[in-house]
C-alpha positions as CSV (number, residue, x, y, z in Angstrom):
1,X,-10.5,-72.4,80.5
2,X,-8.8,-74.0,78.0
3,X,-8.6,-71.2,75.6
4,X,-7.1,-68.9,78.2
5,X,-4.4,-71.4,79.2
6,X,-3.6,-71.7,75.7
7,X,-3.3,-68.3,75.2
8,X,-1.2,-68.0,78.3
9,X,1.1,-70.5,77.0
10,X,1.6,-68.7,73.4
11,X,2.5,-65.3,75.5
12,X,4.7,-67.4,77.8
13,X,6.8,-68.7,74.5
14,X,9.2,-65.9,74.2
15,X,10.0,-66.2,70.4
16,X,6.8,-65.8,69.1
17,X,7.5,-62.3,69.7
18,X,11.3,-62.1,68.7
19,X,13.9,-63.7,67.0
20,X,13.2,-67.9,67.7
21,X,16.8,-69.1,68.0
22,X,18.4,-66.3,70.1
23,X,15.1,-66.5,72.7
24,X,15.5,-69.9,73.2
25,X,18.5,-69.4,74.3
26,X,17.0,-67.3,77.2
27,X,14.3,-69.6,77.9
28,X,13.2,-69.2,81.5
29,X,11.2,-72.1,83.3
30,X,8.2,-71.3,85.4
31,X,8.5,-75.4,87.0
32,X,11.1,-77.6,87.2
33,X,10.7,-81.6,87.5
34,X,12.5,-84.9,87.3
35,X,10.3,-87.9,86.8
36,X,11.8,-91.2,88.8
37,X,10.9,-94.7,86.9
38,X,7.5,-96.1,86.9
39,X,8.1,-98.9,89.9
40,X,6.6,-102.2,88.8
41,X,4.6,-103.9,91.4
42,X,2.3,-105.8,89.4
43,X,4.4,-109.1,90.0
44,X,4.5,-109.6,85.9
45,X,8.2,-108.8,84.8
46,X,6.9,-108.7,81.7
47,X,4.8,-105.1,82.6
48,X,8.8,-103.8,83.3
49,X,8.5,-102.7,80.0
50,X,5.2,-101.1,79.9
51,X,6.3,-99.3,83.3
52,X,9.4,-97.7,81.2
53,X,6.9,-96.9,78.1
54,X,4.8,-94.7,81.0
55,X,8.0,-92.9,81.9
56,X,9.0,-92.2,78.9
57,X,6.0,-91.1,77.6
58,X,5.4,-88.9,81.0
59,X,8.7,-87.1,80.6
60,X,8.0,-86.5,76.5
61,X,4.8,-84.7,76.8
62,X,6.0,-82.9,79.9
63,X,9.0,-81.3,77.8
64,X,6.1,-80.4,74.9
65,X,4.5,-77.9,77.8
66,X,7.8,-75.8,77.3
67,X,7.7,-73.6,80.5
68,X,8.5,-76.4,82.4
69,X,12.3,-77.6,83.0
70,X,12.0,-81.7,82.6
71,X,15.4,-83.5,83.7
72,X,16.9,-85.8,81.4
73,X,15.9,-89.6,81.7
74,X,19.7,-90.2,81.4
75,X,20.5,-87.9,84.0
76,X,17.7,-89.3,86.6
77,X,18.8,-92.9,86.4
78,X,22.4,-92.5,86.5
79,X,21.8,-90.3,89.7
80,X,19.7,-92.5,91.3
81,X,22.4,-95.5,90.8
82,X,24.0,-93.3,93.5
83,X,21.4,-93.9,95.9
84,X,21.5,-90.5,96.9
85,X,18.5,-89.1,99.2
86,X,15.4,-87.3,97.7
87,X,16.9,-83.8,98.3
88,X,20.4,-84.6,97.1
89,X,18.4,-86.1,93.8
90,X,16.7,-82.8,93.3
91,X,19.8,-80.8,94.2
92,X,21.8,-82.4,91.7
93,X,19.2,-82.1,89.0
94,X,17.9,-78.6,89.8
95,X,14.6,-79.0,90.0
96,X,11.8,-77.8,92.4
97,X,9.7,-81.3,92.0
98,X,10.1,-85.2,91.8
99,X,7.4,-86.9,90.4
100,X,7.6,-91.3,91.9
101,X,4.6,-93.3,90.1
102,X,4.1,-97.1,91.1
103,X,2.1,-99.6,88.5
104,X,-0.1,-102.1,90.6
105,X,-2.2,-105.2,89.1
106,X,-6.0,-104.8,89.6
107,X,-9.0,-107.4,88.7
108,X,-9.8,-105.9,85.5
109,X,-6.4,-104.5,84.1
110,X,-4.1,-102.2,86.0
111,X,-3.5,-98.9,88.3
112,X,-0.9,-96.2,88.5
113,X,-0.1,-94.0,91.8
114,X,1.3,-91.0,91.3
115,X,3.3,-88.9,93.8
116,X,4.6,-85.5,93.3
117,X,6.9,-84.1,96.0
118,X,9.0,-81.1,96.7
119,X,12.4,-82.0,96.1
120,X,13.8,-80.4,99.2
121,X,11.4,-81.0,101.8
122,X,10.2,-84.5,100.4
123,X,6.6,-83.1,101.5
124,X,4.0,-84.9,99.1
125,X,2.4,-82.1,97.0
126,X,-0.6,-84.0,95.6
127,X,-1.5,-87.9,94.5
128,X,-3.4,-89.0,91.8
129,X,-4.6,-92.8,90.7
130,X,-5.3,-93.5,87.5
131,X,-6.8,-96.8,86.1
132,X,-6.8,-98.6,82.7
133,X,-9.4,-101.5,82.5
134,X,-8.3,-102.8,78.8
135,X,-5.8,-105.3,77.5
136,X,-3.9,-102.9,75.2
137,X,-0.3,-102.2,76.7
138,X,1.1,-99.5,74.4
139,X,-2.4,-97.4,74.9
140,X,-2.7,-97.9,78.0
141,X,1.1,-96.0,78.6
142,X,0.0,-93.4,76.3
143,X,-3.2,-92.9,77.9
144,X,-2.1,-93.3,81.2
145,X,0.6,-90.6,81.1
146,X,-1.1,-88.4,79.0
147,X,-4.5,-88.3,82.2
148,X,-0.9,-87.9,84.5
149,X,0.4,-84.9,82.6
150,X,-2.9,-83.2,82.1
151,X,-3.5,-82.7,85.9
152,X,0.3,-82.0,86.4
153,X,0.2,-79.2,83.6
154,X,-3.2,-77.8,85.7
155,X,-1.8,-77.6,89.0
156,X,0.7,-75.0,87.5
157,X,-0.5,-71.2,87.4
158,X,-0.7,-70.0,83.9
159,X,0.4,-73.4,81.9
160,X,-2.8,-75.3,82.9
161,X,-3.0,-76.9,78.8
162,X,-2.8,-80.3,78.1
163,X,-0.5,-81.9,75.8
164,X,-1.3,-83.5,72.4
165,X,-3.6,-86.3,72.3
166,X,-2.0,-89.6,72.1
167,X,-1.8,-92.0,69.2
168,X,-4.0,-95.0,69.2
169,X,-1.1,-97.6,69.6
170,X,3.0,-97.8,70.7
171,X,5.6,-99.4,68.2
172,X,6.6,-103.3,69.2
173,X,9.8,-101.9,68.8
174,X,9.6,-99.4,71.9
175,X,11.6,-101.4,74.3
176,X,14.6,-102.0,72.1
177,X,14.3,-97.9,71.2
178,X,14.7,-97.3,75.2
179,X,17.8,-99.5,75.2
180,X,19.0,-97.7,72.4
181,X,19.1,-94.2,73.5
182,X,19.9,-95.0,77.2
183,X,23.5,-96.5,75.2
184,X,23.1,-93.0,73.4
185,X,23.8,-91.1,76.4
186,X,27.2,-92.6,76.8
187,X,29.2,-91.3,73.7
188,X,31.4,-93.9,74.2
189,X,32.5,-96.1,71.1
190,X,30.9,-99.4,72.8
191,X,27.9,-97.0,73.9
192,X,27.5,-96.5,70.2
193,X,27.8,-99.7,69.0
194,X,25.2,-101.1,71.6
195,X,22.6,-98.0,70.8
196,X,23.0,-99.0,66.7
197,X,22.1,-102.5,67.6
198,X,19.2,-101.5,69.8
199,X,17.8,-99.2,67.1
200,X,18.2,-101.8,64.4
201,X,16.5,-104.4,66.6
202,X,13.5,-101.7,67.3
203,X,13.2,-101.5,63.3
204,X,13.1,-105.0,62.9
205,X,10.3,-105.2,64.9
206,X,8.7,-102.2,63.3
207,X,9.8,-101.4,59.9
208,X,8.2,-97.7,60.5
209,X,9.0,-96.9,63.8
210,X,10.3,-93.2,63.6
211,X,11.6,-92.6,66.9
212,X,14.4,-95.5,66.0
213,X,15.0,-94.2,62.7
214,X,16.3,-90.7,64.2
215,X,18.3,-92.8,67.0
216,X,20.2,-94.2,64.3
217,X,21.0,-91.1,62.5
218,X,21.9,-89.7,66.2
219,X,24.4,-92.7,66.0
220,X,26.2,-92.1,62.6
221,X,26.2,-88.2,63.2
222,X,28.2,-88.9,66.6
223,X,30.1,-91.6,65.4
224,X,31.5,-88.7,63.0
225,X,31.5,-86.3,66.3
226,X,33.6,-88.7,68.0
227,X,35.9,-89.7,65.2
228,X,34.7,-93.6,65.7
229,X,34.8,-96.5,63.5
230,X,31.1,-97.4,63.8
231,X,29.7,-96.1,61.0
232,X,29.8,-97.4,57.1
233,X,33.2,-99.1,56.9
234,X,34.6,-96.1,58.6
235,X,33.8,-93.7,55.4
236,X,32.7,-90.6,57.0
237,X,30.8,-89.2,53.9
238,X,28.9,-92.5,53.6
239,X,27.9,-92.5,57.4
240,X,26.9,-88.9,57.3
241,X,24.8,-89.8,54.1
242,X,23.4,-92.7,55.9
243,X,22.4,-90.2,59.2
244,X,20.7,-87.8,56.8
245,X,18.6,-90.6,55.2
246,X,17.6,-92.0,58.4
247,X,16.5,-88.3,59.6
248,X,14.8,-87.7,56.6
249,X,13.4,-91.0,57.0
250,X,11.9,-90.4,60.4
251,X,10.3,-87.2,59.3
252,X,9.2,-88.6,56.4
253,X,7.2,-91.3,58.8
254,X,6.6,-88.8,61.6
255,X,6.3,-85.1,60.9
256,X,5.7,-84.3,64.1
257,X,8.7,-85.6,65.9
258,X,10.8,-83.5,67.4
259,X,13.9,-86.0,67.5
260,X,13.6,-86.1,63.6
261,X,14.4,-82.3,63.1
262,X,17.1,-82.7,65.8
263,X,18.8,-85.7,64.3
264,X,18.4,-83.8,60.6
265,X,19.6,-80.5,62.2
266,X,22.7,-82.1,63.9
267,X,23.8,-83.8,61.2
268,X,23.5,-80.8,58.9
269,X,25.3,-78.7,61.4
270,X,28.1,-80.8,61.5
271,X,28.3,-80.8,57.4
272,X,28.0,-77.5,56.9
273,X,24.2,-77.2,55.4
274,X,23.1,-73.7,54.5
275,X,22.9,-72.2,58.1
276,X,19.0,-71.1,57.3
277,X,18.1,-74.7,56.2
278,X,19.4,-75.8,59.7
279,X,17.9,-73.3,61.4
280,X,14.5,-74.3,60.0
281,X,14.6,-77.4,61.5
282,X,15.8,-75.6,64.6
283,X,12.9,-73.8,64.7
284,X,10.9,-76.9,64.0
285,X,12.0,-78.7,66.9
286,X,11.8,-75.6,69.4
287,X,8.4,-76.2,68.7
288,X,7.8,-79.7,69.3
289,X,9.8,-80.1,72.4
290,X,11.1,-76.6,73.8
291,X,12.4,-78.0,77.1
292,X,14.7,-81.2,75.4
293,X,18.3,-81.7,76.4
294,X,19.0,-82.6,72.6
295,X,17.1,-79.3,71.3
296,X,18.9,-76.9,73.0
297,X,22.2,-78.9,72.7
298,X,22.3,-78.8,68.6
299,X,20.4,-75.7,68.0
300,X,23.2,-74.1,69.7
301,X,25.6,-74.9,67.3
302,X,23.0,-73.2,65.0
303,X,23.2,-70.1,67.1
304,X,27.4,-70.5,67.0
305,X,27.6,-70.5,63.5
306,X,25.2,-67.8,62.9
307,X,27.4,-66.1,65.3
308,X,25.5,-65.4,68.3
309,X,28.4,-67.3,70.4
310,X,27.0,-65.6,73.5
311,X,23.2,-67.4,73.0
312,X,25.0,-70.2,71.9
313,X,26.8,-70.6,75.6
314,X,23.3,-69.7,76.8
315,X,21.8,-72.8,75.2
316,X,24.7,-75.3,75.5
317,X,24.6,-74.4,79.5
318,X,20.8,-74.8,79.2
319,X,21.2,-78.0,78.0
320,X,23.6,-79.2,81.0
321,X,20.8,-78.0,83.8
322,X,18.2,-80.3,81.8
323,X,21.0,-83.2,81.1
324,X,23.8,-82.8,83.9
325,X,25.3,-86.4,83.8
326,X,25.4,-86.4,80.0
327,X,29.3,-85.6,78.9
328,X,28.4,-84.9,75.7
329,X,26.4,-81.8,76.8
330,X,29.8,-80.8,79.1
331,X,31.7,-81.1,75.9
332,X,29.9,-78.9,73.9
333,X,29.8,-76.3,76.4
334,X,33.8,-76.9,76.7
335,X,34.2,-76.4,72.8
336,X,32.4,-73.4,72.9
337,X,34.6,-71.8,75.8
338,X,37.2,-72.9,73.7
339,X,36.0,-71.0,70.7
340,X,35.6,-67.9,73.1
341,X,39.2,-68.1,74.7
342,X,37.3,-68.8,78.1
343,X,40.2,-71.6,79.0
344,X,39.8,-72.5,82.6
345,X,36.0,-73.1,82.1
346,X,36.9,-75.5,79.0
347,X,39.1,-77.2,81.1
348,X,37.4,-77.5,83.5
349,X,33.7,-78.7,81.8
350,X,36.1,-81.2,79.7
351,X,37.5,-82.6,83.3
352,X,34.2,-83.2,84.1
353,X,32.6,-84.7,81.3
354,X,35.9,-87.1,81.8
355,X,35.0,-87.9,85.1
356,X,31.0,-88.6,83.8
357,X,32.5,-91.0,81.0
358,X,36.3,-92.1,81.9
359,X,36.5,-93.8,78.6
360,X,36.2,-90.9,76.8
361,X,39.3,-89.5,74.9
362,X,37.6,-86.4,73.6
363,X,37.5,-84.4,77.2
364,X,41.2,-85.2,77.2
365,X,41.5,-84.0,74.1
366,X,39.5,-80.5,74.9
367,X,41.2,-80.4,78.1
368,X,44.8,-80.3,76.6
369,X,44.1,-77.8,74.3
370,X,43.0,-75.6,77.1
371,X,45.8,-76.2,78.8
372,X,48.1,-75.2,75.7
373,X,46.3,-71.9,75.2
374,X,46.3,-71.0,78.8
375,X,50.2,-71.1,78.7
376,X,50.1,-74.4,80.5
377,X,51.7,-76.4,77.9
378,X,53.6,-78.8,80.4
379,X,50.0,-79.9,81.6
380,X,49.0,-80.4,78.3
381,X,51.9,-82.8,78.1
382,X,51.9,-84.9,80.9
383,X,47.8,-85.8,80.2
384,X,47.4,-89.4,78.8
385,X,46.2,-88.4,75.3
386,X,45.8,-91.7,73.8
387,X,45.5,-91.4,69.7
388,X,46.2,-87.4,70.0
389,X,49.8,-87.9,69.4
390,X,49.8,-84.7,67.1
391,X,48.0,-82.6,70.1
392,X,51.0,-84.0,72.3
393,X,54.0,-83.1,70.3
394,X,52.1,-79.7,69.9
395,X,52.1,-79.5,73.4
396,X,56.1,-80.3,73.5
397,X,56.8,-77.9,70.9
398,X,56.0,-75.1,73.2
399,X,57.9,-76.4,75.7
400,X,60.8,-76.4,73.4
401,X,61.4,-80.5,72.5
402,X,61.7,-79.7,68.6
403,X,63.8,-82.6,67.9
404,X,61.3,-85.2,69.6
405,X,58.1,-83.0,68.1
406,X,59.9,-83.4,64.5
407,X,60.3,-87.7,65.0
408,X,56.8,-87.4,66.6
409,X,55.1,-85.4,63.7
410,X,56.8,-86.9,60.9
411,X,56.2,-90.4,61.6
412,X,52.7,-89.9,62.3
413,X,52.2,-87.9,59.2
414,X,54.0,-91.0,56.9
415,X,51.5,-93.2,58.7
416,X,48.4,-91.1,58.0
417,X,48.9,-90.7,54.4
418,X,50.3,-94.7,53.9
419,X,47.2,-95.8,55.9
420,X,49.2,-98.3,57.9
421,X,47.7,-97.1,61.6
422,X,46.2,-99.9,63.4
423,X,43.2,-98.3,65.4
424,X,40.4,-100.6,65.7
425,X,38.1,-97.5,68.1
426,X,39.4,-94.4,66.2
427,X,39.5,-92.8,62.0
428,X,42.4,-91.5,60.9
429,X,40.3,-88.1,61.5
430,X,41.6,-87.3,64.9
431,X,45.6,-87.6,63.9
432,X,44.4,-85.3,60.7
433,X,43.1,-82.3,62.7
434,X,45.8,-82.8,64.8
435,X,48.2,-82.2,62.0
436,X,46.1,-79.2,60.6
437,X,46.8,-77.9,64.8
438,X,50.1,-78.3,65.4
439,X,51.6,-76.8,61.7
440,X,48.6,-74.0,62.6
441,X,50.3,-73.2,66.1
442,X,53.9,-73.4,64.5
443,X,52.6,-70.9,61.8
444,X,53.0,-72.8,58.5
445,X,49.6,-72.1,56.5
446,X,50.7,-74.4,53.6
447,X,51.6,-77.5,55.9
448,X,48.3,-76.7,57.9
449,X,46.1,-76.3,55.0
450,X,46.9,-79.6,53.8
451,X,45.9,-80.9,56.6
452,X,42.5,-79.3,56.5
453,X,41.9,-80.3,53.2
454,X,42.5,-84.2,54.1
455,X,40.7,-84.0,57.3
456,X,37.5,-83.0,55.4
457,X,38.3,-85.1,52.7
458,X,37.8,-88.2,54.8
459,X,34.7,-86.9,57.0
460,X,32.3,-83.8,57.4
461,X,33.7,-83.6,60.7
462,X,37.5,-83.1,59.4
463,X,38.4,-79.9,61.7
464,X,35.9,-79.4,64.5
465,X,35.0,-75.7,63.2
466,X,35.3,-74.6,67.2
467,X,38.8,-75.6,66.9
468,X,39.3,-74.0,63.9
469,X,38.2,-70.7,65.2
470,X,40.1,-71.0,68.2
471,X,43.4,-69.2,68.8
472,X,45.2,-72.5,68.0
473,X,44.9,-71.5,64.4
474,X,45.5,-67.8,64.8
475,X,49.1,-67.9,63.8
476,X,47.4,-68.6,60.0
477,X,44.3,-67.4,60.0
478,X,45.5,-63.7,58.5
479,X,47.3,-66.1,55.4
480,X,44.5,-65.7,52.6
481,X,45.0,-68.2,51.0
482,X,44.3,-70.4,53.9
483,X,40.9,-68.9,54.7
484,X,40.0,-68.9,50.9
485,X,40.5,-72.4,50.6
486,X,39.2,-73.5,54.0
487,X,35.9,-72.0,53.0
488,X,35.9,-73.3,49.4
489,X,36.2,-76.7,51.5
490,X,33.8,-76.3,53.8
491,X,31.4,-75.2,50.8
492,X,31.6,-78.7,49.1
493,X,31.0,-80.7,52.3
494,X,27.2,-80.5,52.1
495,X,26.9,-81.1,48.7
496,X,28.9,-84.1,48.6
497,X,26.6,-85.6,51.8
498,X,23.6,-85.6,49.7
499,X,25.1,-86.7,46.7
500,X,26.3,-89.8,48.9
501,X,23.0,-90.3,50.2
502,X,21.7,-93.8,51.1
503,X,18.8,-95.9,51.4
504,X,17.8,-96.2,55.1
505,X,18.1,-100.2,55.9
506,X,21.8,-100.7,54.8
């Protein structure tokens, strides 16, 4: 039975028979499930950490099966906070089944009761009881989770395959890691700062904790994407180098950790590493955790760089289906829509991201760009854009307010060059990108190139590629010198990141 099941899963995985990245974007699931946080009824508050660990292990091991759509815990917990009915929760997550679990104390150890329900009707499909009589809490989480996943997989036609055998122990830094991962999902400056603190706390408890190294790598890489000053002294290249070192360390400690390849691949894709090298990490992450939202989201960037824009769009949509409450997933799709000329879709996804995380500025910036490109400069100019004064000026230019625009642009450019802007949250990369966009929009290739150069000199994420590839830069894209110099600048970024690589623990 086991041999037959393994063969069936291998046949199901489409990337075994064709290009793995393109097939990955067309992934079709034969089952869908959301795992609710295990409820602790032991009477011991300390055991809440074990409940969280069991939940985490169940989700991770279900993701490894591949044929199953598993909702990301971040979205599950956010929706639970809204006190939805069972049916509303399942509908919001787009899943057929919900998993409920309760942890009890017994005379000899602990008992886990699990119920699998139909999301639409609430009907109980099946229940199981698992017991652990030894006093090894981390091992308990691993083994109880594995026992349930084996039973769950057996209940699905054609995919009765047990996940990989659990390790003997679990890191004492796991609780801090879970806090960091939850904070990472918010994408705000405060959220990333909290995530950094939590991941560092996890490493203080376990200096060989691969997951925490991968988490820290994501913190620094995301700080580049959102232009936050929480990296290394606000230095984009040192932050990127540290992110790379952290990801490499995670992979060194655990070569089978999908999160390690995801962290390295995301940073490398943002730093213009050779696409073949990044694709290799993507394929490895797919093999290890094919139904993870993180894998889908960053592998979409790889597909975009390869020119597979339709597949990239599909992968980004799949990531949202797995993690609908994560603003970052919607922003990735909004960027893809902007580059493809789907301005209403870009504006809509950005607006949804802003509703999910009102503190974020990036959703408003993407929405404003979409309105500008759709001929709605007035709507763009009316928006509260925070540090994006240059973007607002670009919208005002399209409305004919040239004198006001000149004053804004000249003042902003002078302040960036002099380094006199006082901003405790955002780096000047955000202004350099907007200035490059402004000069491209008015058709000045030399000035646009100068600000593209400045932006990339500050950070590997200098100008978001999908902004540079959008119609915002159409008026300078035909300029041969502009195209040649942009290619030359990008070609040196990955080498610089590697050259400035630092040792984990900084």
